[in-house]
C-alpha positions as CSV (number, residue, x, y, z in Angstrom):
1,M,0.0,0.0,0.0
2,L,1.3,3.4,-0.8
3,L,0.6,6.7,0.6
4,T,0.9,10.4,0.1
5,M,3.6,13.1,0.3
6,R,5.7,11.0,-2.1
7,I,5.3,7.9,-0.1
8,M,5.9,4.9,-2.2
9,G,6.7,1.4,-1.5
10,M,5.9,-2.2,-1.6
11,G,2.3,-2.2,-2.2
12,L,-0.4,-4.6,-1.8
13,A,-1.5,-5.4,-4.2
14,A,-2.8,-6.8,-3.1
15,C,-2.1,-6.9,-4.7
16,L,-0.9,-8.2,-7.4
17,L,-0.8,-8.3,-7.7
18,A,-2.9,-10.2,-7.0
19,V,-0.5,-10.1,-7.7
20,S,-0.5,-10.5,-7.0
21,A,-0.9,-13.1,-6.0
22,F,-0.5,-17.0,-5.2
23,C,0.1,-20.1,-3.2
24,A,3.2,-22.1,-2.2
25,Q,1.6,-25.2,-3.7
26,F,-0.5,-23.9,-6.5
27,S,-2.6,-27.0,-6.8
28,A,-3.5,-27.0,-3.1
29,A,-6.8,-25.7,-1.6
30,P,-6.6,-22.4,0.2
31,A,-5.3,-22.6,3.7
32,G,-7.9,-23.3,6.3
33,K,-10.5,-24.8,3.9
34,S,-11.7,-28.3,4.6
35,P,-11.6,-30.7,1.6
36,D,-15.4,-30.8,1.3
37,E,-15.7,-27.1,0.7
38,S,-16.0,-26.4,-3.0
39,P,-13.7,-23.8,-4.5
40,P,-15.1,-21.0,-6.7
41,A,-14.0,-22.9,-9.8
42,A,-14.1,-26.6,-10.9
43,A,-10.9,-28.4,-10.4
44,P,-9.7,-28.4,-14.0
45,A,-10.3,-24.6,-14.3
46,A,-8.7,-24.0,-11.0
47,A,-5.6,-25.8,-12.3
48,I,-5.5,-23.5,-15.2
49,L,-5.6,-20.5,-12.9
50,D,-2.9,-21.9,-10.7
51,S,-0.7,-22.7,-13.7
52,G,-1.0,-19.1,-14.8
53,F,0.1,-17.8,-11.5
54,R,3.1,-20.1,-11.5
55,E,4.0,-18.7,-15.0
56,L,3.6,-15.2,-13.6
57,Y,6.1,-15.9,-10.8
58,E,8.5,-17.4,-13.3
59,L,8.3,-14.1,-15.2
60,N,6.7,-15.8,-18.2
61,F,4.1,-13.0,-18.6
62,K,2.9,-14.0,-22.1
63,G,2.4,-17.6,-20.9
64,A,0.6,-16.5,-17.7
65,R,-1.8,-14.3,-19.7
66,G,-2.6,-17.2,-22.0
67,Q,-3.5,-19.3,-19.0
68,F,-5.6,-16.5,-17.5
69,L,-7.5,-16.0,-20.7
70,S,-8.2,-19.7,-20.9
71,Y,-9.5,-19.5,-17.3
72,Q,-11.8,-16.6,-18.2
73,K,-13.3,-18.7,-21.0
74,A,-13.8,-21.7,-18.6
75,Q,-15.2,-19.5,-15.8
76,P,-16.6,-16.3,-17.4
77,D,-18.4,-15.3,-14.2
78,D,-15.4,-15.4,-11.9
79,P,-13.8,-12.0,-11.5
80,M,-10.5,-13.6,-10.4
81,G,-9.7,-14.4,-14.0
82,K,-9.7,-10.7,-14.9
83,A,-7.9,-9.8,-11.6
84,A,-5.2,-12.3,-12.5
85,E,-4.9,-10.8,-16.0
86,A,-4.5,-7.3,-14.5
87,A,-1.9,-8.7,-12.1
88,S,0.1,-10.0,-15.0
89,Y,0.3,-6.5,-16.6
90,L,1.2,-4.8,-13.4
91,F,3.8,-7.4,-12.3
92,E,5.4,-7.2,-15.8
93,Q,5.7,-3.4,-15.4
94,F,7.0,-3.7,-11.9
95,N,9.6,-6.2,-13.1
96,A,10.7,-3.9,-15.9
97,K,11.1,-1.1,-13.4
98,G,13.1,-3.2,-10.9
99,V,10.6,-2.6,-8.1
100,F,11.0,-6.0,-6.5
101,T,14.8,-5.7,-6.0
102,S,16.8,-4.5,-3.0
103,E,18.4,-1.9,-5.3
104,F,15.0,-0.2,-5.6
105,F,13.6,-1.1,-2.2
106,L,16.5,-0.2,0.0
107,N,17.2,3.1,-1.8
108,D,15.0,5.8,-0.2
109,S,15.2,8.1,-3.2
110,K,13.7,5.3,-5.3
111,F,11.5,3.7,-2.6
112,L,9.9,7.1,-1.7
113,G,10.1,8.6,-5.2
114,G,8.5,5.9,-7.3
115,A,9.5,4.2,-10.5
116,A,11.4,6.1,-13.3
117,G,9.4,7.7,-16.0
118,S,6.5,10.2,-16.2
119,A,2.8,9.4,-15.7
120,A,2.2,9.5,-19.4
121,Q,5.2,7.3,-20.2
122,N,4.2,4.8,-17.5
123,R,0.5,4.6,-18.3
124,N,-0.7,1.0,-18.5
125,D,-4.1,0.8,-20.2
126,A,-4.1,-3.0,-20.4
127,F,-3.7,-3.1,-16.6
128,L,-6.3,-0.4,-16.0
129,N,-8.9,-2.1,-18.3
130,A,-8.5,-5.6,-16.9
131,N,-8.5,-4.3,-13.3
132,E,-11.6,-2.2,-13.8
133,S,-13.4,-5.2,-15.4
134,A,-12.5,-7.4,-12.4
135,R,-13.6,-4.7,-9.9
136,G,-17.0,-4.3,-11.7
137,M,-17.7,-8.0,-11.7
138,A,-16.8,-8.4,-8.0
139,K,-19.1,-5.4,-7.1
140,E,-22.0,-6.9,-9.1
141,Q,-21.6,-10.2,-7.1
142,L,-21.5,-8.3,-3.8
143,K,-24.8,-6.6,-4.7
144,S,-26.6,-10.0,-4.4
145,N,-24.4,-11.3,-1.6
146,P,-22.5,-8.6,0.5
147,N,-20.7,-11.4,2.3
148,D,-19.3,-13.1,-0.8
149,A,-15.7,-13.8,0.5
150,H,-14.4,-14.6,-3.0
151,A,-15.7,-11.3,-4.4
152,L,-14.3,-9.4,-1.5
153,L,-10.9,-11.0,-2.1
154,V,-11.0,-9.9,-5.7
155,L,-12.0,-6.4,-4.7
156,T,-9.2,-6.2,-2.1
157,M,-6.8,-7.2,-4.8
158,T,-8.0,-4.9,-7.5
159,D,-8.1,-1.8,-5.2
160,G,-4.7,-2.8,-3.7
161,M,-3.1,-3.2,-7.2
162,E,-4.5,0.1,-8.4
163,A,-3.2,1.9,-5.2
164,D,0.3,0.6,-6.0
165,Y,-0.1,1.6,-9.6
166,D,-1.2,5.1,-8.7
167,A,1.5,5.7,-6.2
168,M,4.5,3.9,-7.7
169,I,4.0,4.1,-11.4
170,V,2.0,7.2,-12.2
171,K,2.8,9.0,-9.0
172,K,-0.7,10.1,-8.0
173,Q,-0.2,9.7,-4.3
174,M,-3.6,11.0,-3.1
175,A,-5.5,8.6,-5.4
176,G,-3.3,5.8,-4.2
177,L,-4.0,6.7,-0.6
178,G,-7.8,6.6,-1.2
179,L,-7.6,3.2,-2.7
180,T,-5.3,2.0,0.0
181,R,-7.9,2.8,2.6
182,Q,-10.6,1.0,0.5
183,A,-8.5,-2.1,0.2
184,E,-7.8,-2.1,4.0
185,A,-11.5,-1.8,4.7
186,E,-12.3,-4.7,2.3
187,A,-9.6,-6.8,3.8
188,T,-10.9,-6.2,7.3
189,K,-14.4,-7.2,6.2
190,L,-13.2,-10.3,4.4
191,L,-11.3,-11.5,7.5
192,A,-14.4,-10.9,9.7
193,I,-16.3,-13.2,7.3
194,D,-13.6,-15.7,6.7
195,P,-10.6,-15.6,9.1
196,S,-8.9,-18.3,7.0
197,A,-8.6,-15.9,4.0
198,E,-5.1,-14.9,5.0
199,D,-4.3,-13.4,1.7
200,A,-6.1,-10.3,3.1
201,Y,-3.3,-9.7,5.6
202,L,-1.1,-8.6,2.8
203,A,-3.1,-5.4,2.4
204,L,-3.1,-4.7,6.1
205,G,0.5,-5.6,6.6
206,T,1.8,-3.5,3.8
207,A,-0.1,-0.5,4.9
208,N,1.1,-0.9,8.5
209,Y,4.7,-1.4,7.5
210,I,4.9,1.5,5.1
211,I,3.1,4.0,7.3
212,G,5.1,2.9,10.3
213,S,8.3,3.5,8.4
214,L,7.6,7.1,7.8
215,P,9.2,10.0,9.7
216,G,7.1,11.1,12.7
217,F,5.7,14.3,11.2
218,K,4.3,12.4,8.2
219,R,2.8,9.7,10.4
220,A,1.1,12.5,12.4
221,F,-0.3,13.9,9.2
222,L,-1.7,10.5,8.2
223,W,-2.9,9.8,11.7
224,I,-5.2,12.9,11.5
225,G,-6.6,11.4,8.3
226,G,-7.3,8.1,10.0
227,M,-4.2,6.2,8.6
228,H,-2.2,4.5,11.4
229,G,0.9,2.5,11.0
230,D,3.0,0.0,13.0
231,R,6.1,-1.6,11.4
232,S,6.3,-4.5,13.7
233,R,2.6,-5.3,13.3
234,G,3.0,-4.9,9.6
235,I,5.7,-7.5,9.5
236,E,3.6,-9.9,11.6
237,Q,0.7,-9.5,9.1
238,L,2.9,-10.0,6.1
239,Q,4.2,-13.1,7.8
240,R,0.6,-14.5,8.1
241,T,0.2,-14.3,4.3
242,A,3.7,-15.6,3.7
243,D,2.9,-18.6,5.9
244,H,-0.7,-19.3,5.1
245,G,-1.8,-17.3,2.0
246,H,-3.0,-18.8,-1.2
247,Y,-2.9,-16.5,-4.2
248,L,-0.7,-13.9,-2.6
249,Q,1.7,-16.1,-0.6
250,P,4.8,-15.7,-2.9
251,F,4.1,-12.0,-3.3
252,A,4.0,-11.6,0.5
253,K,7.3,-13.5,0.8
254,I,9.2,-11.2,-1.5
255,L,7.8,-8.1,0.2
256,L,8.6,-9.5,3.6
257,A,12.2,-10.4,2.5
258,L,12.8,-6.8,1.3
259,A,11.2,-5.5,4.5
260,Y,13.5,-7.6,6.6
261,E,16.5,-6.3,4.6
262,R,15.4,-2.7,5.5
263,E,15.2,-3.8,9.1
264,H,18.8,-5.4,8.8
265,Q,17.4,-8.8,9.6
266,M,19.3,-10.6,6.8
267,D,18.9,-14.1,8.2
268,H,15.1,-13.8,8.0
269,A,15.4,-12.3,4.5
270,R,17.7,-15.1,3.3
271,V,15.3,-17.9,4.4
272,L,12.5,-16.3,2.4
273,L,14.6,-15.7,-0.7
274,A,16.0,-19.2,-0.6
275,D,12.5,-20.6,-0.5
276,L,11.4,-18.4,-3.4
277,A,14.5,-19.3,-5.5
278,T,13.8,-23.0,-5.0
279,Q,10.1,-22.7,-5.7
280,F,10.6,-20.6,-8.8
281,P,13.9,-21.5,-10.3
282,A,13.2,-19.8,-13.7
283,N,12.9,-16.4,-11.9
284,P,16.3,-14.8,-11.9
285,V,15.3,-12.0,-9.5
286,F,14.9,-14.3,-6.5
287,A,18.3,-16.1,-7.1
288,R,20.0,-12.8,-7.7
289,E,18.6,-11.2,-4.5
290,L,19.7,-14.3,-2.6
291,A,23.2,-14.0,-4.0
292,L,23.4,-10.4,-3.0
293,I,22.5,-11.2,0.6
294,D,25.2,-13.9,0.6
295,D,27.7,-11.4,-0.8
296,R,26.9,-8.8,1.8
297,G,27.4,-11.5,4.5
298,H,30.9,-12.0,3.3
299,T,31.8,-8.4,2.9
300,P,34.3,-7.3,5.6
């Protein structure tokens, strides 16, 4: 989640990211669900979605989108298909800008200043269109059932992703702040309905960590506006998604690893990066970040 006054950072994304997004064992049921609970999609379609997320984390963006489009055809009423497609566009842009690297994340001028390029240069219509489509579908489902946990998860992801996009990519901090607050509210409601939906802790943890990392006068400004922050609490919440998340588990792990690096807890960061490098061997970013930690550990 990102904020105002040139506050940038990790982001939800929710999203994504829905980025976002994603489980340690992509074929497994979400944590906390009993085997007899039916998932939103039939097993074959769910496998397509899971395969797309794996391709996304392997940085095969074209392959991921192919899987997500196939899922949309198989499950046209599920907004997660569009949310996943949106995540692929945003994750690809974040990857191109080097956002998920220690070079970006540990450098305050980059971390607080956002990605290189102007708003016009960075505009991502493919992301915006897919994200808005997913958001609209989720909102329609919530009209008939306000407690639809799956639709709330999609809404949390889409608002979180767009908050990241606004703040980090096109540098509209106030717009990003508004969406951050929406995603937090949606995550809180989702957890009240389904405490096992631990992907939602990504939205809460990111906001807590980023706000808690700000200088005191900026935190006071946001406190007046109802935005509170706690770095330690943020790390605890990110850890919940890293341990028990489904769609957002790997995303939480990379954010948590980078947060641990900012906190100078390199041993914790190394464990997470080693896990990601093993789980996603085709992704060079995880292996490179792991090697950088090892190099720092051997530096006199």
